[in-house]
py3Dmol code that shows the C-alpha trace and the ligand (Angstrom):
import py3Dmol

protein = """\
ATOM      1  CA  UNK A   1       3.747  17.141  21.882  1.00  0.00           C
ATOM      2  CA  UNK A   2       6.540  14.623  21.350  1.00  0.00           C
ATOM      3  CA  UNK A   3       8.907  16.458  18.999  1.00  0.00           C
ATOM      4  CA  UNK A   4      10.584  13.371  17.604  1.00  0.00           C
ATOM      5  CA  UNK A   5       9.805  12.704  13.927  1.00  0.00           C
ATOM      6  CA  UNK A   6       7.600   9.970  12.503  1.00  0.00           C
ATOM      7  CA  UNK A   7       9.501   7.307  10.547  1.00  0.00           C
ATOM      8  CA  UNK A   8       7.969   6.226   7.247  1.00  0.00           C
ATOM      9  CA  UNK A   9       9.203   3.275   5.240  1.00  0.00           C
ATOM     10  CA  UNK A  10       8.521   1.944   1.761  1.00  0.00           C
ATOM     11  CA  UNK A  11      10.273  -0.112  -0.879  1.00  0.00           C
ATOM     12  CA  UNK A  12      10.620   3.081  -2.929  1.00  0.00           C
ATOM     13  CA  UNK A  13       8.819   6.277  -3.905  1.00  0.00           C
ATOM     14  CA  UNK A  14       5.274   4.943  -3.434  1.00  0.00           C
ATOM     15  CA  UNK A  15       5.310   5.645   0.295  1.00  0.00           C
ATOM     16  CA  UNK A  16       5.512   9.335  -0.539  1.00  0.00           C
ATOM     17  CA  UNK A  17       1.812   9.159  -1.445  1.00  0.00           C
ATOM     18  CA  UNK A  18       1.102   8.281   2.182  1.00  0.00           C
ATOM     19  CA  UNK A  19       3.720  10.714   3.530  1.00  0.00           C
ATOM     20  CA  UNK A  20       1.997  13.501   1.579  1.00  0.00           C
ATOM     21  CA  UNK A  21      -1.374  12.751   3.151  1.00  0.00           C
ATOM     22  CA  UNK A  22       0.239  12.574   6.581  1.00  0.00           C
ATOM     23  CA  UNK A  23       2.008  15.882   6.019  1.00  0.00           C
ATOM     24  CA  UNK A  24      -1.241  17.529   4.901  1.00  0.00           C
ATOM     25  CA  UNK A  25      -3.000  16.208   7.996  1.00  0.00           C
ATOM     26  CA  UNK A  26      -0.165  16.910  10.418  1.00  0.00           C
ATOM     27  CA  UNK A  27       2.043  19.679   8.988  1.00  0.00           C
ATOM     28  CA  UNK A  28       3.734  20.185  12.359  1.00  0.00           C
ATOM     29  CA  UNK A  29       5.113  16.633  12.474  1.00  0.00           C
ATOM     30  CA  UNK A  30       8.652  15.926  11.291  1.00  0.00           C
ATOM     31  CA  UNK A  31       9.109  12.959   8.965  1.00  0.00           C
ATOM     32  CA  UNK A  32      12.092  10.691   8.324  1.00  0.00           C
ATOM     33  CA  UNK A  33      11.341   8.791   5.117  1.00  0.00           C
ATOM     34  CA  UNK A  34      13.234   5.818   3.783  1.00  0.00           C
ATOM     35  CA  UNK A  35      12.283   4.419   0.373  1.00  0.00           C
ATOM     36  CA  UNK A  36      14.500   1.510  -0.599  1.00  0.00           C
ATOM     37  CA  UNK A  37      14.786   2.492  -4.267  1.00  0.00           C
ATOM     38  CA  UNK A  38      17.971   0.456  -4.591  1.00  0.00           C
ATOM     39  CA  UNK A  39      16.279  -2.877  -3.866  1.00  0.00           C
ATOM     40  CA  UNK A  40      12.842  -2.119  -5.317  1.00  0.00           C
ATOM     41  CA  UNK A  41      10.578  -3.859  -6.278  1.00  0.00           C
ATOM     42  CA  UNK A  42       9.847  -5.730  -3.057  1.00  0.00           C
ATOM     43  CA  UNK A  43       6.607  -6.980  -4.585  1.00  0.00           C
ATOM     44  CA  UNK A  44       8.521  -9.359  -6.801  1.00  0.00           C
ATOM     45  CA  UNK A  45      10.882 -10.659  -4.137  1.00  0.00           C
ATOM     46  CA  UNK A  46      10.758 -13.596  -1.738  1.00  0.00           C
ATOM     47  CA  UNK A  47       9.219 -13.216   1.674  1.00  0.00           C
ATOM     48  CA  UNK A  48      12.651 -13.812   3.253  1.00  0.00           C
ATOM     49  CA  UNK A  49      14.136 -10.858   1.378  1.00  0.00           C
ATOM     50  CA  UNK A  50      11.196  -8.603   2.232  1.00  0.00           C
ATOM     51  CA  UNK A  51      11.441  -9.465   5.937  1.00  0.00           C
ATOM     52  CA  UNK A  52      15.219  -9.040   6.082  1.00  0.00           C
ATOM     53  CA  UNK A  53      15.197  -5.672   4.297  1.00  0.00           C
ATOM     54  CA  UNK A  54      12.268  -4.436   6.377  1.00  0.00           C
ATOM     55  CA  UNK A  55      13.986  -5.124   9.704  1.00  0.00           C
ATOM     56  CA  UNK A  56      17.062  -3.278   8.390  1.00  0.00           C
ATOM     57  CA  UNK A  57      14.961  -0.229   7.470  1.00  0.00           C
ATOM     58  CA  UNK A  58      13.304  -0.365  10.861  1.00  0.00           C
ATOM     59  CA  UNK A  59      16.710  -0.290  12.571  1.00  0.00           C
ATOM     60  CA  UNK A  60      17.725   2.669  10.421  1.00  0.00           C
ATOM     61  CA  UNK A  61      14.610   4.606  11.416  1.00  0.00           C
ATOM     62  CA  UNK A  62      15.098   3.761  15.088  1.00  0.00           C
ATOM     63  CA  UNK A  63      18.650   5.094  14.886  1.00  0.00           C
ATOM     64  CA  UNK A  64      17.075   8.344  13.682  1.00  0.00           C
ATOM     65  CA  UNK A  65      15.116   8.559  16.933  1.00  0.00           C
ATOM     66  CA  UNK A  66      11.656   8.342  15.430  1.00  0.00           C
ATOM     67  CA  UNK A  67       8.718   8.115  17.848  1.00  0.00           C
ATOM     68  CA  UNK A  68       6.752   5.689  15.703  1.00  0.00           C
ATOM     69  CA  UNK A  69       7.000   3.937  12.364  1.00  0.00           C
ATOM     70  CA  UNK A  70       4.464   3.939   9.572  1.00  0.00           C
ATOM     71  CA  UNK A  71       4.831   1.190   6.979  1.00  0.00           C
ATOM     72  CA  UNK A  72       3.709   3.016   3.845  1.00  0.00           C
ATOM     73  CA  UNK A  73       3.900  -0.165   1.800  1.00  0.00           C
ATOM     74  CA  UNK A  74       1.380  -2.969   1.511  1.00  0.00           C
ATOM     75  CA  UNK A  75       3.973  -5.526   0.486  1.00  0.00           C
ATOM     76  CA  UNK A  76       5.955  -4.931   3.691  1.00  0.00           C
ATOM     77  CA  UNK A  77       2.853  -4.537   5.882  1.00  0.00           C
ATOM     78  CA  UNK A  78       1.483  -7.972   5.059  1.00  0.00           C
ATOM     79  CA  UNK A  79       4.723  -9.932   4.730  1.00  0.00           C
ATOM     80  CA  UNK A  80       6.520  -9.048   7.962  1.00  0.00           C
ATOM     81  CA  UNK A  81       5.930 -11.363  10.952  1.00  0.00           C
ATOM     82  CA  UNK A  82       3.995 -10.322  14.100  1.00  0.00           C
ATOM     83  CA  UNK A  83       7.352  -9.690  15.860  1.00  0.00           C
ATOM     84  CA  UNK A  84       7.770  -6.639  13.638  1.00  0.00           C
ATOM     85  CA  UNK A  85       4.941  -4.966  15.548  1.00  0.00           C
ATOM     86  CA  UNK A  86       5.793  -6.246  18.996  1.00  0.00           C
ATOM     87  CA  UNK A  87       8.855  -4.250  19.955  1.00  0.00           C
ATOM     88  CA  UNK A  88       9.266  -1.102  22.004  1.00  0.00           C
ATOM     89  CA  UNK A  89       8.409   1.261  19.153  1.00  0.00           C
ATOM     90  CA  UNK A  90       4.841   1.561  17.811  1.00  0.00           C
ATOM     91  CA  UNK A  91       4.483   0.385  14.214  1.00  0.00           C
ATOM     92  CA  UNK A  92       1.409   1.081  12.093  1.00  0.00           C
ATOM     93  CA  UNK A  93       0.808  -0.825   8.889  1.00  0.00           C
ATOM     94  CA  UNK A  94      -1.249  -0.017   5.813  1.00  0.00           C
ATOM     95  CA  UNK A  95      -4.957  -0.017   6.436  1.00  0.00           C
ATOM     96  CA  UNK A  96      -7.284  -2.285   4.487  1.00  0.00           C
ATOM     97  CA  UNK A  97     -10.304  -0.251   5.494  1.00  0.00           C
ATOM     98  CA  UNK A  98     -12.402   1.111   2.626  1.00  0.00           C
ATOM     99  CA  UNK A  99     -15.769   2.718   2.172  1.00  0.00           C
ATOM    100  CA  UNK A 100     -17.495  -0.064   0.286  1.00  0.00           C
ATOM    101  CA  UNK A 101     -19.978   1.161  -2.347  1.00  0.00           C
ATOM    102  CA  UNK A 102     -23.507  -0.014  -1.550  1.00  0.00           C
ATOM    103  CA  UNK A 103     -24.008  -1.675  -4.926  1.00  0.00           C
ATOM    104  CA  UNK A 104     -20.697  -3.604  -4.852  1.00  0.00           C
ATOM    105  CA  UNK A 105     -21.111  -7.288  -5.656  1.00  0.00           C
ATOM    106  CA  UNK A 106     -17.794  -8.587  -6.829  1.00  0.00           C
ATOM    107  CA  UNK A 107     -14.814  -6.914  -5.265  1.00  0.00           C
ATOM    108  CA  UNK A 108     -11.244  -7.046  -6.599  1.00  0.00           C
ATOM    109  CA  UNK A 109      -7.924  -6.224  -4.964  1.00  0.00           C
ATOM    110  CA  UNK A 110      -5.048  -5.145  -7.202  1.00  0.00           C
ATOM    111  CA  UNK A 111      -1.663  -5.461  -5.514  1.00  0.00           C
ATOM    112  CA  UNK A 112       1.901  -6.654  -6.002  1.00  0.00           C
ATOM    113  CA  UNK A 113       2.407 -10.417  -6.420  1.00  0.00           C
ATOM    114  CA  UNK A 114       4.040 -10.593  -2.959  1.00  0.00           C
ATOM    115  CA  UNK A 115       1.043  -8.889  -1.324  1.00  0.00           C
ATOM    116  CA  UNK A 116      -1.446 -11.120  -3.140  1.00  0.00           C
ATOM    117  CA  UNK A 117       0.574 -14.207  -2.125  1.00  0.00           C
ATOM    118  CA  UNK A 118      -0.199 -13.464   1.555  1.00  0.00           C
ATOM    119  CA  UNK A 119      -3.990 -13.399   0.864  1.00  0.00           C
ATOM    120  CA  UNK A 120      -4.206 -10.860   3.702  1.00  0.00           C
ATOM    121  CA  UNK A 121      -6.880  -8.837   1.895  1.00  0.00           C
ATOM    122  CA  UNK A 122      -8.830 -11.943   1.039  1.00  0.00           C
ATOM    123  CA  UNK A 123      -8.966 -12.987   4.687  1.00  0.00           C
ATOM    124  CA  UNK A 124      -9.941  -9.470   5.790  1.00  0.00           C
ATOM    125  CA  UNK A 125     -12.619  -8.785   3.179  1.00  0.00           C
ATOM    126  CA  UNK A 126     -14.228 -12.200   3.202  1.00  0.00           C
ATOM    127  CA  UNK A 127     -14.712 -11.846   6.933  1.00  0.00           C
ATOM    128  CA  UNK A 128     -15.901  -8.256   6.786  1.00  0.00           C
ATOM    129  CA  UNK A 129     -18.101  -8.552   3.684  1.00  0.00           C
ATOM    130  CA  UNK A 130     -19.178 -12.203   3.508  1.00  0.00           C
ATOM    131  CA  UNK A 131     -21.964 -11.220   1.079  1.00  0.00           C
ATOM    132  CA  UNK A 132     -19.443 -10.060  -1.582  1.00  0.00           C
ATOM    133  CA  UNK A 133     -17.479 -12.148  -4.021  1.00  0.00           C
ATOM    134  CA  UNK A 134     -13.803 -11.475  -3.720  1.00  0.00           C
ATOM    135  CA  UNK A 135     -11.118 -11.785  -6.410  1.00  0.00           C
ATOM    136  CA  UNK A 136      -7.416 -10.961  -6.506  1.00  0.00           C
ATOM    137  CA  UNK A 137      -5.420  -9.417  -9.355  1.00  0.00           C
ATOM    138  CA  UNK A 138      -1.619  -9.530  -8.969  1.00  0.00           C
ATOM    139  CA  UNK A 139      -0.036  -6.681 -10.968  1.00  0.00           C
ATOM    140  CA  UNK A 140       3.311  -8.045 -11.995  1.00  0.00           C
ATOM    141  CA  UNK A 141       5.753  -5.284 -12.942  1.00  0.00           C
ATOM    142  CA  UNK A 142       3.434  -2.312 -12.410  1.00  0.00           C
ATOM    143  CA  UNK A 143       4.942  -0.903  -9.196  1.00  0.00           C
ATOM    144  CA  UNK A 144       8.442  -1.448 -10.614  1.00  0.00           C
ATOM    145  CA  UNK A 145       7.521   0.460 -13.786  1.00  0.00           C
ATOM    146  CA  UNK A 146       6.115   3.349 -11.734  1.00  0.00           C
ATOM    147  CA  UNK A 147       9.250   3.350  -9.592  1.00  0.00           C
ATOM    148  CA  UNK A 148      11.553   3.669 -12.598  1.00  0.00           C
ATOM    149  CA  UNK A 149       9.329   6.335 -14.157  1.00  0.00           C
ATOM    150  CA  UNK A 150       8.529   4.213 -17.203  1.00  0.00           C
ATOM    151  CA  UNK A 151       6.946   5.898 -20.230  1.00  0.00           C
ATOM    152  CA  UNK A 152       3.193   6.138 -20.630  1.00  0.00           C
ATOM    153  CA  UNK A 153       2.973   3.298 -23.198  1.00  0.00           C
ATOM    154  CA  UNK A 154       4.644   0.866 -20.821  1.00  0.00           C
ATOM    155  CA  UNK A 155       2.448   1.917 -17.908  1.00  0.00           C
ATOM    156  CA  UNK A 156      -0.719   1.798 -20.024  1.00  0.00           C
ATOM    157  CA  UNK A 157       0.087  -1.711 -21.233  1.00  0.00           C
ATOM    158  CA  UNK A 158       0.531  -2.924 -17.643  1.00  0.00           C
ATOM    159  CA  UNK A 159      -2.661  -1.273 -16.397  1.00  0.00           C
ATOM    160  CA  UNK A 160      -4.577  -2.612 -19.424  1.00  0.00           C
ATOM    161  CA  UNK A 161      -3.383  -6.112 -18.624  1.00  0.00           C
ATOM    162  CA  UNK A 162      -4.694  -5.772 -15.049  1.00  0.00           C
ATOM    163  CA  UNK A 163      -7.936  -4.206 -16.319  1.00  0.00           C
ATOM    164  CA  UNK A 164      -8.502  -7.104 -18.711  1.00  0.00           C
ATOM    165  CA  UNK A 165      -8.128  -9.551 -15.871  1.00  0.00           C
ATOM    166  CA  UNK A 166     -10.518  -7.498 -13.750  1.00  0.00           C
ATOM    167  CA  UNK A 167     -13.177  -7.445 -16.486  1.00  0.00           C
ATOM    168  CA  UNK A 168     -12.672 -11.140 -17.228  1.00  0.00           C
ATOM    169  CA  UNK A 169     -13.330 -11.835 -13.551  1.00  0.00           C
ATOM    170  CA  UNK A 170     -16.525  -9.788 -13.892  1.00  0.00           C
ATOM    171  CA  UNK A 171     -15.699  -7.587 -10.904  1.00  0.00           C
ATOM    172  CA  UNK A 172     -17.431  -4.243 -10.282  1.00  0.00           C
ATOM    173  CA  UNK A 173     -15.402  -2.655  -7.490  1.00  0.00           C
ATOM    174  CA  UNK A 174     -11.656  -2.311  -7.103  1.00  0.00           C
ATOM    175  CA  UNK A 175      -9.184  -1.430  -4.439  1.00  0.00           C
ATOM    176  CA  UNK A 176      -5.657  -0.555  -5.567  1.00  0.00           C
ATOM    177  CA  UNK A 177      -3.575  -1.783  -2.700  1.00  0.00           C
ATOM    178  CA  UNK A 178      -0.053  -0.632  -3.385  1.00  0.00           C
ATOM    179  CA  UNK A 179       1.227   2.801  -2.452  1.00  0.00           C
ATOM    180  CA  UNK A 180       2.859   3.232  -5.846  1.00  0.00           C
ATOM    181  CA  UNK A 181      -0.472   3.097  -7.698  1.00  0.00           C
ATOM    182  CA  UNK A 182      -1.886   6.499  -6.645  1.00  0.00           C
ATOM    183  CA  UNK A 183       1.071   8.055  -8.483  1.00  0.00           C
ATOM    184  CA  UNK A 184      -0.660   7.069 -11.754  1.00  0.00           C
ATOM    185  CA  UNK A 185      -4.258   7.453 -10.560  1.00  0.00           C
ATOM    186  CA  UNK A 186      -5.389   9.475 -13.642  1.00  0.00           C
ATOM    187  CA  UNK A 187      -4.081   6.782 -16.008  1.00  0.00           C
ATOM    188  CA  UNK A 188      -5.731   4.028 -13.973  1.00  0.00           C
ATOM    189  CA  UNK A 189      -9.034   5.957 -13.976  1.00  0.00           C
ATOM    190  CA  UNK A 190      -8.832   6.485 -17.721  1.00  0.00           C
ATOM    191  CA  UNK A 191      -8.178   2.815 -18.524  1.00  0.00           C
ATOM    192  CA  UNK A 192     -10.529   1.257 -15.991  1.00  0.00           C
ATOM    193  CA  UNK A 193     -13.394   3.478 -17.110  1.00  0.00           C
ATOM    194  CA  UNK A 194     -16.387   4.738 -15.197  1.00  0.00           C
ATOM    195  CA  UNK A 195     -18.266   2.456 -12.872  1.00  0.00           C
ATOM    196  CA  UNK A 196     -15.038   1.343 -11.281  1.00  0.00           C
ATOM    197  CA  UNK A 197     -14.269   2.607  -7.828  1.00  0.00           C
ATOM    198  CA  UNK A 198     -10.666   3.501  -7.152  1.00  0.00           C
ATOM    199  CA  UNK A 199      -9.873   3.370  -3.503  1.00  0.00           C
ATOM    200  CA  UNK A 200      -6.625   4.642  -2.086  1.00  0.00           C
ATOM    201  CA  UNK A 201      -6.027   3.341   1.457  1.00  0.00           C
ATOM    202  CA  UNK A 202      -3.340   6.004   2.112  1.00  0.00           C
ATOM    203  CA  UNK A 203      -5.858   8.407   3.585  1.00  0.00           C
ATOM    204  CA  UNK A 204      -7.273   5.852   5.996  1.00  0.00           C
ATOM    205  CA  UNK A 205      -3.761   4.868   7.040  1.00  0.00           C
ATOM    206  CA  UNK A 206      -2.887   8.490   7.799  1.00  0.00           C
ATOM    207  CA  UNK A 207      -6.027   8.612   9.932  1.00  0.00           C
ATOM    208  CA  UNK A 208      -4.709   5.692  11.988  1.00  0.00           C
ATOM    209  CA  UNK A 209      -1.527   7.650  12.673  1.00  0.00           C
ATOM    210  CA  UNK A 210      -3.606  10.643  13.707  1.00  0.00           C
ATOM    211  CA  UNK A 211      -5.613   8.436  16.047  1.00  0.00           C
ATOM    212  CA  UNK A 212      -2.431   7.053  17.596  1.00  0.00           C
ATOM    213  CA  UNK A 213      -0.886  10.500  18.049  1.00  0.00           C
ATOM    214  CA  UNK A 214      -4.043  11.937  19.587  1.00  0.00           C
ATOM    215  CA  UNK A 215      -4.199   9.049  22.061  1.00  0.00           C
TER     216      UNK A 215
END
"""
ligand_1 = """\
10
LIG
N 4.750 0.319 -2.594
C 4.725 -1.062 -2.342
C 3.349 -1.519 -1.840
O 2.559 -0.761 -1.359
C 5.241 -2.043 -3.346
C 6.204 -1.677 -4.401
C 7.201 -2.771 -4.675
O 6.875 -3.759 -5.337
O 8.314 -2.597 -4.189
O 3.063 -2.708 -1.900
"""
view = py3Dmol.view(width=600, height=400)
view.addModel(protein, "pdb")
view.setStyle({"model": 0}, {"cartoon": {"style": "trace"}})
view.addModel(ligand_1, "xyz")
view.setStyle({"model": 1}, {"stick": {}})
view.zoomTo()
view.show()
């Protein structure tokens, strides 16, 4: 086994939801985690900022002698250029893989405005599930509110706003594609109601790391 730690990066505390899954799966692995709480939210920043900050975090993790880097942030994963993945150190990004419910017809992705602006999920899902309608719901302010530990009223109002958009778009299946969102999963479940599928890609992403390490 390579004893060097795994580097995990996020714009803040959301990446801990992925780090937790990774730690549960691989308790023997060391982890160096950097969450850029100072400059959060990335999801409301320009692509230039996101790219610049992400390369800086990558350098920091490399200085800490990590053996690989996991981007535990959708906003970073889909905004950095291909060069981010093409250097000497392996970099794994957030997975978009989900177990699609059989009766899904109209599928929605909830994510930060900067993730939605890339349309990365749209490209992926339209190719993979051409039979499904696909809609996007940018959640302005939600990750930032989770990051600053906003009170329940504030969080509820933001989730309700996203839920209203989701229902207005007549969608039946949802993927919550920001690593901050699982931190309020019970609240999301409560507001979205039954019949909505909440999918957290953190688990699938941890599986990709496992696959890489086993190889
Ligand atoms: N946790 C990040 C993600 O998965 C975004 C939070 C932010 O806006 O900084 O997209």
